[in-house]
C-alpha positions in Angstrom: -2.8 -40.6 5.5 -2.1 -37.2 4.0 0.7 -37.3 1.4 3.3 -34.7 1.0 1.9 -33.7 -2.3 -0.9 -31.9 -0.6 0.5 -30.9 2.7 3.4 -28.7 1.6 5.4 -29.8 4.8 3.1 -27.5 7.1 2.4 -28.5 10.6 -1.0 -28.6 12.3 0.2 -25.9 14.8 1.2 -23.5 12.1 -2.0 -24.0 10.3 -4.0 -23.5 13.6 -2.3 -20.3 14.2 -2.7 -18.9 10.8 -6.3 -19.8 10.8 -6.9 -18.0 14.2 -4.8 -15.0 13.2 -6.6 -14.7 9.8 -10.0 -15.2 11.6 -9.1 -12.2 14.0 -8.1 -10.0 11.1 -11.3 -10.8 9.2 -13.5 -10.2 12.2 -11.7 -6.9 13.1 -12.2 -5.7 9.4 -15.9 -6.7 9.5 -16.5 -5.0 12.7 -14.7 -1.8 11.5 -16.7 -1.7 8.2 -20.0 -2.3 10.0 -19.2 0.5 12.5 -18.2 2.8 9.7 -21.4 2.2 7.9 -23.5 2.7 11.1 -21.7 6.0 12.3 -21.4 7.6 8.9 -24.8 9.5 8.3 -24.3 9.8 4.5 -22.3 7.2 2.5 -21.3 8.8 -0.8 -18.5 8.0 -3.2 -16.4 10.7 -1.8 -16.6 9.3 1.7 -15.7 5.8 0.5 -12.9 7.2 -1.6 -11.6 9.2 1.3 -11.6 6.2 3.5 -9.8 4.0 1.0 -7.3 6.7 0.0 -5.7 6.5 3.4 -2.7 4.3 3.6 -3.6 2.5 6.9 -6.9 1.4 5.3 -5.2 0.1 2.1 -2.8 -1.9 4.2 -5.6 -3.1 6.4 -7.6 -4.2 3.3 -4.6 -5.9 1.7 -4.0 -7.8 5.0 -7.7 -8.9 4.8 -7.1 -10.1 1.2 -4.2 -12.2 2.2 -5.9 -13.5 5.5 -8.8 -14.4 3.3 -6.5 -16.4 1.0 -4.7 -18.2 3.8 -7.9 -18.9 5.7 -9.5 -20.4 2.7 -6.5 -22.4 1.7 -6.1 -24.0 5.1 -10.0 -24.6 5.5 -10.2 -26.2 1.9 -7.0 -28.4 2.6 -8.6 -29.5 5.9 -11.8 -30.5 4.2 -10.4 -32.2 1.3 -7.8 -34.3 3.4 -10.7 -35.2 5.7 -13.4 -36.1 3.0 -11.3 -36.8 -0.2 -9.5 -39.9 1.0 -8.3 -43.1 -0.6 -10.8 -44.9 1.6 -13.7 -42.8 0.0 -12.4 -42.2 -3.5 -9.9 -44.8 -4.1 -6.5 -44.2 -5.7 -7.6 -41.0 -7.3 -8.0 -39.1 -4.1 -4.5 -37.4 -4.2 -5.1 -36.3 -7.7 -8.5 -34.9 -7.0 -7.1 -33.0 -4.0 -4.4 -31.5 -6.0 -6.7 -30.4 -8.8 -9.1 -28.8 -6.4 -6.2 -27.0 -4.5 -4.7 -25.9 -7.8 -7.9 -24.4 -9.0 -8.3 -22.5 -5.7 -4.8 -21.4 -5.8 -5.3 -20.0 -9.5 -8.6 -18.3 -8.6 -7.1 -16.8 -5.2 -4.0 -15.6 -7.0 -6.2 -13.7 -9.6 -8.4 -12.1 -6.8 -5.2 -11.1 -4.9 -3.7 -9.6 -8.0 -7.0 -8.0 -8.7 -7.3 -6.6 -5.2 -4.0 -5.2 -5.2 -4.6 -3.4 -8.5 -7.8 -1.9 -7.1 -6.4 -0.9 -3.7 -3.1 0.5 -5.0 -4.2 1.6 -8.6 -1.4 -0.4 -10.3 
């Protein structure tokens, strides 16, 4: 049984929708970047700088950062609640899940702040 301490009152349907939406965003970004690399004859700093100086590309990249964080959170939560259980780990399972998710949250928050700083020059 998953405890309220690690589920944050989310439903399975909302997790499923977030996972699918974030997967579509990540796939679209990957296809775009691969197509850009393949169709651009000479990739220089000026070309990359020009691409990422456009507002739509910055917003798209920020959306990808957020989608990566959400996708990873839900995926890690799913794996931890399936495999780090009281049956397998005893009474310390909830504590281990909270520690693992807290570490993920800290690292992800750091990457999000860093990504925003890089994209928007803050």
